N, C-alpha and C positions, 0 to 999 in steps of 0.2 A: 304548644297550643292545645286546647281541648277541642273535641269535635264541634262543640257549639261555637267556639270562637273562630274555628276554621270556616264553618258554614257562614257565620255572620260576615267574616272578611270577604268570602266569595261573593255574598249578596251585595255588600257595599261596593266592591270592585265592579260588579256587573252594573249596578246602579249608576256609578260614575261614567262608565262607558256609554250607557244608554242616554243619560242626561246630556252628555257632551254632543251627541248627534241630533237630539230632538230639536224640532222647531219650537218657537215660542207658542205657548198655549193659545188656542183660538178655535174657531169653527171653520172647518173646511167647507168651502162653497159647494152647494148641491151640484152644480155643473161639473165640479171636479170629483164628486163622489159617485155620481150615476154611472160613468163608464168603467169604474173599477170594481173588482170583486171585493168581498169583505176581507179576504186574506191580504189582498194588495193594499187596502187601506190600513189594516193593522200593522203589516210589515212596514208600510210607509212611515208610521209613527216611530217605529224602532230605528229606521234608517234616515230619518230627517226629511221625508218627502211629504208627509201629511201631518197636520197639527194634532197634538193631544188635546183632550177636552179641558176647558177652563176649570172645571170642577176639580180635576186632579191636582192642579196647582194650589187651589184654595185649601184642599184637604190633605196635601202633601203625600200623594201616592203616585206611583209611576208604573207604566207598562214595562215589564222587563223581559218577558218571553212570550212567544206565540208560535204554535204549530197548528195544523188543521184540527179544529175541535178542542183545542186546549190553550188557555191563556193564563199568565201569571202577572199579577200586579203586586208591587211592593210598597208598603206604607211605613211611615214614621209616626208612631203614636206620640202625642205631645199634650201638654197641659191645656193648650188652647181647645182641645177636643173633649175635655172633662165634662162629666155630668156633675150634679151637685154633691155626689158622694166621693169625688176625687178619683174616679176611674174613667177610662175612655167611654164616651157615649155610644150606645148601641147603634145610633144612626151612622156613625163613622164605620163601624163593623159592616152594617148593611150596605152602605154605599160601595165599599171596597169589594165585598162579595158580589153584589149585583153587577158591578163593572166587569169583574172577572167572568161571571157567567154569561152576561150579555155579549161581551166581546168574543168569548169562545164560540157562541152561536154565530156571530158576525163572520168569523173566519171561514165558515162553510157556505156563505151566501154568494150567489152569482152576482155579476154586475146588474145594477138596476133594482136590486132588492134591499130592503131595510128591515129593521126589527124594532120592537119595543117590548119591555117587560110588562106582562099582564098580571102576573102573580109572583109573589116573593115570600118565602118562608125562611126565617133566620132563627137559628138556635145559638144563643150565647152560652158557652160552657165554662168560661174562665174569664175573670176580670183582667183588664189590660191597662198597664201604666207605662209611662215613658222609660221605666227601667228596662223594658224590652225595646231595644233600639229599632228593630225592624220586624215586620210580619209580612207574610206572603199570603195572598188570596189566590188560590189555584182553582180555576174554573174549567170544567169538562162538560162537553155536550153528552147528554144521555140519549136524546132523540132529536132528529132534525127532519121535519117533513116540509111540504110545500107551504103550509100556512101556520104551522105551530112547531115550536121546538121546546125542549126542556133541558136543563143543565143543573149541575151541582157544583158546589165549591166548598173548600176548606180554608180556614184562616189559621196559619201555623206560624210559630216562632222558629228561630234558627236551631233550637234544640229539639224540634219536633213537637213541642207542646201544641195541642189543639185548643184554640181560643173560641172558635165558632165554626158552624157549618150551615149550609143553606141550599135551597133548591129554588128554581124559578121556572116559569113558563113564559115563553116569548111568542108574540104574534109576528109573523113574517108577512111582509106586504111589498107591493111594487112602489118604488119611490115616485113621487110626483114628476111627471114629464119623462119617465122611463118608457122605452118602447115596450109594448105589450107582446107577450109570447104568442 
């Protein structure tokens, strides 16, 4: 096997394990979100205790790794996501990257706090087709304050090819009904 095929096989095996544990896609009720830290919610998705977002099912990407301040999503490019030129639409890139960055921020939030993306900059550097079986968006927090956070992400193939990179800014806020500090 080549290093690329070894990496792809590792990624596919990890995806199978994660997908086996995950709950059906859906929205976790706010009363279940409020008492948990962001890391507990993200780890809960990997361990089958909280639901992954419906959007990830629609766009065929999955949370596969999470540590404090870093998250990886894995996606399967496919013809359903093509733009008129026959390559994967930039919106798919942006959604995958935004998810990785936002969730990396989420891993650092205490219970009762949420976030939303307020600014997103995406740079597409190489076209993507279904010939690339999987890509990973790896998001990392650059700064996390009480009200604002920033993160970056790279979208890479199993051979290390960079397809896109991005940065974002997130607003951090108290969830409705959360106790005030």
